[in-house]
C-alpha positions, 0 to 999 in steps of 0.5 A: 177171130177175137173171143171175150168170155164174160163170167157174170151176167146174161152175156157169156161170150162175144166172138168178133171177126174183124175181117167180116165185122161180124159179132156173135153174142152167146147168152146164158140160155145158149142162144147165139145172136149175130150182128153184121157190120159192127166196127171193131171199136164197138166190140172193144167197148162191149168187152170193157163195159161194166155191164156188157148186156146193157151195152148191147141193149143200148148200142148194138141191138137196134143199131146193127143188122142181124146175121147168121151166127158163125159156124160152131167150132168143131168138137175137140179131139177125144170128145164123143157125140151123143150118138156115140154114147147112147147108140143112135141111128140116122134114120 
């Protein structure tokens, strides 16, 4: 899996899986949008675009079918869940 982090704009991170051709876009509002059947060249152009959010709007949003975002990465070792910090129950 290839990951590109953007430091400015609405789009914060793009994850691309070449084997499944799935593109997950992580936005500044913490939403994740997934697209299927995205060629690797489109991901490459997104990563090199001067404004990735505009490239997404123009070339990806209406062009490729939406999918289910890939599973989130497991928490890093040593991190705590909110239940660990605040003591919650699983009722």
